[in-house]
N, C-alpha and C positions, 0 to 999 in steps of 0.2 A: 575678731580679736580687738583688744583695746587700742593697740597701736595702729591698726588699720582704720578703726573708726576715727582716731585722732587725725590721721593724715587726710582722710576724706573730708572731715569737718573743715579743716583749715585750707583745703583747696579753694573753696569759694572766697575766703578772705585773701588768699594769696593772689587770685586772679585780679583783685582790685589793687593789690600791692604793687605788682610788677609794672603797672602803668604809671605809678607815682614815684618810682625809684629815681628817675632822672632829675626830678625837681625837689625831692625832699628825702634825703638819706637818713634812715633811722640810725640811732646811735646806741652802742652797747659799750659799757665800760665797767671795770672793776674799780670801786670807789673807796676801798680801804676797809679797815676793820669797823664793823658796826655790830649792833646787837640784834638778835633775832628771837622770835618767840611766837606764841599763839596770838591771833588777832581776833578781837571781838567784832563780829559783823552782824548788823541788823538785817533781817530778811528783806526789808523794803529798800535798803540802801538809801537812806534819806540824803538829801543834798548836802547837809552839813557833815556827813561822814566821808565825803570825797575831798581829798586834799587838793586845793586849787592854788596855783601860783598867781598872785596878784601883783601887778606893777603899780608902784606909787612913786612919783617923783623920779622916775627912771630907775628905781631900784626894786627888784622883786622881793616880796615878802611871802613867806610860806606859812600857812596855817597848818600846824602839825597835828597829825592824828595820834591819839593816845594808843600806844602799842606796848603790850607786855613783852619783855625781851629777855634774852640770855646773851652773855658776852662771848666774844672770841671767834665769831664767824665772819668771813669776808662776804661782801655784798656785790651784786651785779645790778646795773641799771640798764634797761632797754627802753629807748624812746621810739615810739611808732608814729608815723605822720598822720595828720588829721584826715587825709584822704582815705586812709584805711578804714575809718569809722563813719564815713558818710552814710546817712540813713539809719545809723545804729542808735539804740537807746543807750546813752552813756552810762546811766545807772546800772543797766543790765550788763554792760561790758565790764564795769568795775566789780560787780557782784560775782560774775563768772571767774574773773581773774583771782579773786580772793578765795573762791571755792576750790580753785586749783592750786592753792598754796602760795600765791604771790603775796608777800607780806605788806607791801605798800604800793598804792596806785595814785599817781598824781595826774590830774587833768590840767594841762597847760593852757595859757591864754590863747595860743595859736591853734588850739583844738587837738594838738598831739597828746598822746598819753605816755607817761613814763611808768614803767613797771620796775619795782625794786624788790629783789629777792636774794636769799642767801646763795652763796656759791654752790652749796650742795643741792639746792633746789634747781638752780640753773643747769647743773650737770644732769640732774634727773630729767629735766625738760629736754635737753639736747639728746639724751639717750632715747627718750621716747620718740622724738622726731626721727632720729636716725633709724631706729627699729622699724618705724612705720614706713620709711623710705625704702629700706632693704626688703620689707615684705611686699611693698608695691612693685619693686623690681622683679621679685620672684613670681608674683602673680602675672606680670606681663610675659615673662618667659614661658610660663606654663599654660597661659590662656589660649583657648582655641579661637579667640577673637583676633589674635595677632599671629596668624600662621606663618608669616614670613620671618618673624624674629627668632633667631636661634640662640642668641646669648646677649647679655648686657654686662659690660664691665665699667668700672668707674675708679677714680682716684680717691684718695683718703678724704678730701674735703667736698667731694661731689661737684667740683667745679668743671670736671670733664667726664663725660660718659660716652661710651661707644656702643652702638647697637650693631650687632653682627647679624646680618640678614641675608635672605635669599633675595638678591637684588631685583630680579625680574618680578617676583611675586610682590615685593615691597612696593615697587613703582606702579603696580596695577592694583593697589589696595588702599585702604585708609589707615594703614598701620602707622603712618606718620603721626597720628594723634597721640601715640604712646610717647613720642618725644615731647609733645606739649605738656603732658602731665608730669613727666620726669623733669622738665625744665622748671616748672612752677614749684614743685616740691623741693628741688635742689636749691632754688633761690631762697625758699623759705628757711631751709636749713642754714644757709649762709647768713641770712638776716639775723637769726638768733644766735649764731656763732660769732657775730661781731666782726665779720671781715670788712675791710675797707673798700673793696671793689666788688660790686655785685654782678657777677657774670657766670653763665653756665654755657659751655660749648658741648654740643652733642654731635658726635661723628657717626657716620653711617658706613659700615665696612661690609664689603662683599664677602660672604662666608666662604665662597669657593676660591677666590683669588687673593683675598686678604687686602684688597685695594680699598682705600677710603674714597668713596665716590661722591660724597656730599657732607655738608655740616650745617648746623644751625646754631646761632648764638642768641641766648636770652639775657637780658630783656630787649636787645636790639631788634629781634624778630617781630616784636609787637609794634615797632615803629614803622615797619615796611607797609 
């Protein structure tokens, strides 16, 4: 399904992201009423079609891209750190963003990239990420690859998830890798949801006794 392909595609990018959260926090903000409309994108995405922030005499100047717009829609800005795009073709990154309906993409001097989109497009993106995450959870629960996992619960923001497991089977298997995937995708959801603190806690509960016998916190777990 589309949502599942979406979450798998971004797992690779998210793996890079979680290592950079401590040193470069992405930013998401609603920036007020702006105009929105179709964007004319050339297939090759030439260098001049990318909006770049240039600093001159200590003051940034923006070369604005011509955009055909409609009025009355709120806009959302998401800035992702440069470390997320290491080894990537920036032209390709910009092209893919616009193909997915992002109305404006800015490549900043520090290598970070700012995406600007309508609030409705942001809501659509968040729904797609959420649907993909929920589908991923259901696949883990029903997969024969994770025989010890009986259930997975979560809070509304996916900042806390609980794996209900057969503890003996869990501790003698590699089912803990399911927590890694859940941690990454949940961090990715929070990133685009604009939360101020990026943290996902995954609890492990004994299905028979109801006791929490372990927990892992991301992205702290990647620093151990």
